[in-house]
N, C-alpha and C positions, 0 to 999 in steps of 0.2 A: 504494500500500500504506500501511496505517496505520503509525504509528511503532512501536507494540507489535509488530506482525508483523515489521517489519524487525529489531527487536532479537532476537526469537525466532529468526529465520533466521540471524542472525549467531552466536548462542549455540549453535545446533545444530552448527555447524562445529567447535566445540571439544569436543563430547561424545565419550565413548568408545563403543565398539560396544555394550556392555551398556546404557549410558545411552540410546543411540539406539533400542535395542529397547524399552526402557521407554516412551520417548516415542511410538514407533510404536504400542505396545499401547494407550496412553492415547488417542491420536488415533483409532484404530480403534474403541475402545469408545464414544467420543463420537460418531463418525459413525454407528455402529449405532443409538445412542439417538435421534439426530436423524432417521434414516431411519424408524425405528419410529414416532416421533411424527408424521412427515409422512404415513406410510401410514394411521395411525389417523385423522388429521384428514381425509384424503381419503375414507376409508370413511364417517365420520360425515357429511361433506358429501353424499356420494352417498345415504345414507339420508334425509337431510333433503330433498334435491332430488326423490327419488322419492315423498315423502309418507309414508313408513313411520313416521317419527318427526317430531315438531314441533321438539324441542330435545333436546340431549344434556347431561345433568348432568355437571359436572366430576368427575373421579375424585379422591377424597380421597387425600392422600399417605399412604403406608404406611411407618411407621417400625418396622422389625423389631427395632430395639434396645430399644423400649419393651415388647415382648412378653416375658413370662416363661413358661418351661416349668413345667408342674406334673406331679407324679408321681401315677400312678394305680395302685392295687393291683388285683390280679385280672387278668382278661382284658384284652387290648389294646382301647382305645376303638374302633378301627376294626372289630374283630370284633363288639363289642357293638352298634354301629350297624347292621351288616349283619344281625345276628340280629333286631333290633327292626323292621327294614323288612320282614321276611318274614312 
């Protein structure tokens, strides 16, 4: 085991129940993200192997904090889009 992992495991023993739940939640979220990334990579590899695509462009990072909401007057934008498509 790495030194950092050993330190983390020692510190876990000192945590309260609530803190352990928070650590568990953080670990589960991290594992879910890693699993999703692994599945996505395997999917893209399968597409390339089958010849359906030559290469996959990397996804740009999405920073939702940079987006700003705007207010629209009148009908909801979603309703306007549906009407224009008809």
